Every structure is written in structure tokens, then in C-alpha cells.
C-alpha positions as CSV (number, residue, x, y, z in Angstrom):
1,M,103.8,127.7,126.3
2,C,105.2,124.3,125.6
3,F,108.2,124.6,123.8
4,S,110.6,126.1,126.5
5,A,111.6,127.0,129.9
6,T,112.3,130.6,128.7
7,A,108.9,131.2,127.1
8,S,106.7,129.6,130.0
9,F,108.6,131.6,132.4
10,G,108.3,135.1,130.3
11,S,104.6,134.4,130.2
12,A,104.6,133.8,133.8
13,A,105.9,137.2,134.2
14,L,103.5,139.1,131.9
15,L,100.6,137.3,133.4
16,L,101.9,138.2,137.3
17,V,101.9,142.0,135.7
18,G,99.2,142.0,134.2
19,G,97.0,140.0,136.6
20,T,98.2,142.1,139.2
21,L,97.0,145.5,137.2
22,C,93.9,143.3,137.4
23,I,93.4,142.9,140.9
24,R,93.9,146.3,141.8
25,H,91.6,147.6,139.1
26,A,89.1,144.8,140.0
27,I,89.5,146.1,144.2
28,K,89.1,149.4,143.3
29,N,86.3,149.8,140.9
30,D,83.8,146.6,141.6
31,K,85.3,143.6,144.0
32,T,82.3,141.4,141.9
33,Y,85.4,140.9,139.1
34,L,88.3,140.4,141.8
35,L,87.9,136.2,141.2
36,L,88.1,137.1,137.6
37,A,91.0,139.2,138.3
38,I,92.9,136.3,139.8
39,T,92.7,134.0,136.8
40,P,95.8,135.6,135.1
41,I,98.2,134.9,138.7
42,L,96.9,131.1,138.8
43,F,98.0,130.8,134.9
44,A,100.9,132.3,135.4
45,L,101.6,129.8,138.8
46,Q,100.7,126.6,135.6
47,Q,103.1,128.5,133.4
48,V,105.9,128.3,136.2
49,S,105.1,124.8,136.5
50,E,105.6,124.2,133.1
51,G,109.2,125.9,133.0
52,V,110.3,123.8,135.6
53,V,109.1,120.8,134.0
54,W,111.5,121.9,131.0
55,I,114.3,122.2,133.4
56,G,114.1,119.3,135.4
57,H,113.6,118.0,131.3
58,N,116.5,119.5,130.6
59,G,118.5,118.4,133.2
60,N,117.4,115.0,133.5
61,L,116.2,115.7,137.0
62,T,113.7,113.2,137.5
63,S,112.0,114.2,140.8
64,L,111.6,117.6,140.2
65,T,110.4,116.8,136.6
66,T,107.3,114.6,138.0
67,A,106.9,117.0,141.0
68,S,106.1,119.9,138.6
69,S,104.5,117.9,135.9
70,I,101.9,117.2,138.4
71,F,101.2,120.0,139.7
72,F,101.1,121.3,135.9
73,L,98.6,118.7,135.5
74,F,96.7,119.9,138.7
75,F,95.8,122.8,137.2
76,A,95.2,121.5,133.7
77,L,93.2,118.2,134.3
78,L,91.4,119.8,137.8
79,F,91.5,123.3,138.8
80,W,90.4,125.3,135.2
81,L,87.0,122.9,135.3
82,A,85.9,124.0,139.0
83,W,87.5,127.8,138.8
84,I,86.1,128.9,135.6
85,P,82.4,127.7,136.5
86,I,83.4,129.5,140.2
87,V,84.4,132.1,138.7
88,A,81.1,132.5,136.3
89,F,78.9,131.6,139.1
90,S,80.3,135.1,140.9
91,L,79.7,137.3,138.3
92,E,75.8,135.9,137.6
93,T,73.2,138.1,138.6
94,K,70.2,136.0,137.3
95,R,69.0,133.3,139.8
96,W,68.5,130.8,137.4
97,K,71.4,131.0,136.0
98,R,72.9,130.8,139.6
99,I,71.4,127.9,140.7
100,F,72.0,126.0,136.8
101,L,75.9,126.6,137.0
102,L,75.6,124.8,140.8
103,Y,74.7,122.1,138.9
């Protein structure tokens, strides 16, 4: 949330609850949406890592701040760039659009 550990952990908790409900709904009704339903859980992990960055920063714990920053940046700069197209590919039904998403 970019302003406190409390906000980051609070949003992570809400995302975990929402993601759990989404996953349960996808499993029960349409497993095609499972990858999309998992997305809030993954974002919750990113928010937890941001909360840990704040704890490390406020406590002047350099190694904790560094490790959690790298984990956060993995999500921010790499993971989402791959995950969102994968989810879109899994939901797309038209063949030409699936081929386009592969590229």
C-alpha cells in the first residue's frame, strides 16, 4: 500500500479472504477461472512482502529490507508481466486470440 506495514498487512488479509472465496467459487462452478481466482492470493503475497519491507525499514534491518524488497520487486517487475498474459490465455476461447497471446 506504500505507506505503512499495517496497511500492507491489512490489505493482504482482505486479499487472502477474497482470493479464498474466489478459488472456492471457481472450483465449485467453473474451473476455467481458477488461474484468475488465484490472482488475489498472489497479490496478497506481494502485499505481505511490502509489509515486511516496512518492518525492516522501520527497524533498520538491512538484510530483511533487502530480501523482502527483492521478493516484492520480483512480483512488481517480472511475475505480473508473465502471469496476466497466462491468465488471459487460459480464459480465451478464440484460437486466433490464443495464438496472439502466445506471442
